[in-house]
N, C-alpha and C positions, 0 to 999 in steps of 0.2 A: 504494500500499500504505499504510495508516494505522498509525502506531506511537504507541502510548499516551505514550511518553516523548520524542516528539519535537515541538518547537515549530515549527509550520508558519508562524509569522508572523515568524521569524528568518531573515534573509537572509545566508548566509554570504558571505565575500568572493568566493570562487571562482564562485559562482552567477551572478555578473555580470562578473567579471573574465575568465573563461575566453571567452565569446562576444566580449567586447569586445577581449581581445588577439587573438582569431582575426580579427576585423574589420580590426585594424590591420595584422596581417600579410598578409591578402589585398590591402589598400589599397595596401601597400609593393610587392607583387607588381605590381599593375596599374600603378603608377607606375613600375615598373622600378628601384626602389630596391634591391631585393634579387632574386637569381636563383632561379627555381623549380628548378634543377638543383643549387644548392648542397647539400651534404650537412647543414650545419647548418639551413639553411631547412627542408629537407625532415624534419628531426627535429623542429623546432619546430612545423612544421604538423600532423605525426603527434600529438604531444602535445596541441596545442591542439584538434584534432578529437576525440580522445578526451575531453578536458575539456568541450567543448561539447556532446557527445553526453550526457555524464553530467549536465550542467546542464539539457539539454532534458528529461530524464527527470525530474529533480527538480522542475522547473517544471511539467510535466505532472502529478506527483503531487500538488503544491499544489491544483490545479484539481481533480484527482480527489478528494481528501479533501473539498473544498469541497462536490461535488456528491454525494458518497456512491456506495456499491455497489448495483448493478452498473455504474452509469455511468462510474465512475471507471476501472474496468478497460477499458472500450470506449475512453474518451479516451486511456488510455495506449496502447492497441494502435493507435489512430488516428495518434498521435504517432510510434510507431516504424515504421509503415508509410510515413508522410510521409518519415522519413529514408530507408527502403529504396527507395522509388520515386525519390527525388532522387537517390540514389547510383547507381541503375541507369542513370538517364537521363544523368547526368554521364559514366558510363563509355561509354555508347553514342554520346554526343556527341564523345567523344574521337577517333573514328574508327578506332580500333585493330582489327586482324582478329579475327574470330570473336564480334563483338559480338552476333551473333544469339542466342548461348546464353547471355548473361548474365542475362536476366531468368529463365530456367529454373534455372540454377545457384543464383541467389539465393534464389528461392522454395524449391527444394528444401533449400537449406541451412538455410533459416530453420526449416521444418518439422522437419527432423532434429535441429536444435539445440534446438529447443523440446521436442519430443516424447521425446527421448533424453537430451540434456545437462542442460537446465533442470529437466525433470520428475524425472529420475534424481537430481539434486542436492537437489531440494526433499524428495523422499521419503526419502532417506538423511538429510538434515539434521533433519528432522522427526522421524524414526524414533530418531535417536540420543540425542534428548532426551526424546521422549514415548512411544517405543517403537511405539505404534500411532496413527494419526491417520483422523479420518472427514471425509467430504465428501458433498455431494448427488450420488447416482447419476444423477439425472434429469438435473442440469445437465451434469455431465461427459460423459453418453452422448449428450446432444443435441448439444454442441459437437463432440464426436469423430465423430459421424455426418456432420455438415457438412464438417469438415476431410477425413474419408475420401472423400467424394463428390466434392469439389472437387479433391482431389489426384489422384484416380484420372482423372478427366475431363480435368483440365488438363495433366498431366505423364505419363500413360500411354497415354491415348486417341490422341494425335497420332501414336504409332507403328503405328497400326493402321488409320486411316482410308485410303481408296483416292483421294481427290481430289487429293492431292499426293504427290511422291515425297520420302521422308525423314520426319524427326519433325517435320513441321509441320502446320499447319491451313491449309486454303484461306480466301480472305478471308471468305466466306460463314460457314464454320465457327467461325472465330475471333471474329466477330462475336457469333454464337449463343453460343458458349462464354462469351465475356465478359458477355454479357446476363444469362444464367441463372446465372452466378457471382456477379455483383453482386446480381440480384434474391434469391438465396437467403440471401446475407449480409445483405442488409437485413431478410429475414423473420426470420433468427436474431436480429438486434439488437431486432426488436420483440418476439419471444418472451421475449427475455432482460431487457428493460426493463420490459415492459408486461404481457404475457399471461401469463407463467410467472415472474414475477420471483422468487417464493420458492424456485424451483428453483436458484438461483445464490447464495443467501444462507443461511449457516447460524448458528446462534445463537452457537457458540463464537467466530466471527470478529468479532461485535459486541460480545463480552464486555468489550473494553478501552474505556474513555471516552477519545476524542480530541477535542481541542480544534480545532475547524475554524479555518481561516485567515480573517483579516478581509478585508474588500473591498479594502482598499489593497494587502495581500500578493497578493490574486487578481489585481488589475489588474497589478502589477509583473511577477509571473510570466507572465502572459498575454504580455506585451511581450516579455520575455527569452525565453520558449519560442520565439516566431516568429523571434527574431534568433538564438537557439542552432541551431534548425532549418536557417536560412539559411546559417549559417556552417559547419555540418557539410558541406553540400552542396556549398558553395564550395572548401572545402579539399579535398574528395575529388576534385573535378575537377582541382585542382592536383596531386593526390598520384597519381592513378590512372596516368598513363604510367609514372611511376618505379615503382609497385607491379607494374605488368605487366612491365617489364623485369626486376625483380628475381626475380619468379617464373619467368620463362622462363630466366633464367640459373642458377637454381637446379635446372633440370630438372624443375619441377613443371608438372602440366598447368594449362591456362588456367582450368579450372573452380575452381581454388583462389581465384580473385577472388571469386567467388560466397560462397564459404566466409568469406572475409575481411569482406565487407559484412555477411553475416548475424550474424557475431560482433561487429562494430563497433555494428550497431543494438540487438542484443539483451544485449549484456554489462551495461549498467547496470541494465535491467528484471530480468535474470536474477539478479543479485546482490541486488536487492530482493526478489525471489520467494523466493529461498532464505532470506533473513532473516524473511519472514513465516512461512515453514514452521517454522522454528526457534521463533518465537513462538507456535506452535500455531494459525497462521491458514492453514491447508492450502486451505480453499476460496477465499479470497482470492487466494491464490497462484496456484492452478490457472486461476482466472478470468482473471487477468492474462496468464498464460503461454500457456494455450490460445488465449486471444483474440487474442494476438499472431500465433500461427500461422494461424488462421482469417484475420485481416484481411489477412496477407500473401498469402494466395491470393484471398480474396474481392475485394480492392481492386486488388493489384498487377496481376495477370492482366488485368482490364478496362481498366486505365489503360495499360498496356504495349502491350496488343493494340490498343486504339484508336489510340495514337501510332504503332504500326507500320503501320496501315492509312492513317492519315492522311498520312504521311511515305513511304510506300511501301517500308519497310524490313522486310525479312524477319526473323522470329523463329523459333527451334527451341525448342518447348517439350517435345517427347518425351525421356524419359530414357533413358541407355543401359542395357543389361540388367541390369548387376550394381546399378544405383541403383534399378531398378523392383523388383528382389527385395528389396533393404534397405527400400525404402518400404513395400511390402506387409507384410513381417515387422513393421516399426515400427508399423503401424496394427493388425495383428493383436494384437501384445503390448500395445499402448495399450488395445485392447478389453478383454483379459483384466484389466488393471491397474485400469481404472475400471468393472468390472462389479459389485464388491462394496461399494464405498463405505467400504472401509478399506484402508489401505496399511501395508507393513511395509519393512524395510531390504532384503529379498530383492527385491522388486519394483523398487526403486531401483536395486540392483545390476544387474539385468537391462538395465535402459535405459540405464546407462552403459556396460556391454559393448557394446551396440547402437551408442551414440555412439562409442565407440573404434574399432568397425569403420568407421563412416562416414568419421572424421577420415584413419583409415589408407587407406582406398580412394579417398579424395579426393586423397590425395598420391601414391598408388601403385595406380592402377587395374588 
């Protein structure tokens, strides 16, 4: 998200300190200098994980500003998806029970957080300052149609196939779904960046002059982006057993782990998207937010599916009944929201209500 008043060549201390401190803590854990069961160490790891996640999004934004829209939104989405896939794999590698549902729970959570939580906050934040905002209907409708198709095929269809018992795909079905999912995502990226690029850019979003970062800043951010992503994944692997124990001790369902992962990877970008909406850059805000949801399905499902086939590990993708209903309702309301090209505070409130229902049902299904 480009901000006219932000100096993208300036590197704040925490942009490099967070991944560095995270690396030092992880090294201390490997060398058995600190115990991963220690409460202070766990608290420090959680704080540094959040700091590294924010740093990763910042460095991705530096690169995004350099390459411009809509390529910048795609880069941000890919960075967030890298975090998501890494966190999912780290939880799956922990060997804890019920890991076969972690990919489903995380992808579903990301879609619901984006389409209801982030979009709702963006619409309300923008409407509070500008009353009514505009965006490209063609672009929003196009990305929502892809999200809807992939969400239903990946998260609902497994409940109704006959090749296997339960909410799973057979190996052939999983490979087929992974292939068409990845193919449709690649096609969308081509449409967004080449064939119909103007559908995803609005003049109002380009009204602010933004000083692009210099080559030195881009190189530094590229290195620190990779370091931050790695540190988030490694710290998540350290924290995942303790988080799962805490969730179970609190009497919450295991699916809450997916909600936590989704919140961790989306929080930095979500805050940036809301800020962009307040700056009357709703198109840019929606590109990044909806792009994150699309990348979550379009890339996570194929990668995790391929990994499950390669390592002969079963994954359950089909959602339970109440989640299916809420997902379909969310897609329907999103279609109405993005059908006119204009948004108001009422539409934002509706999305936030759905987000509240999602959070409540995640804790008390």
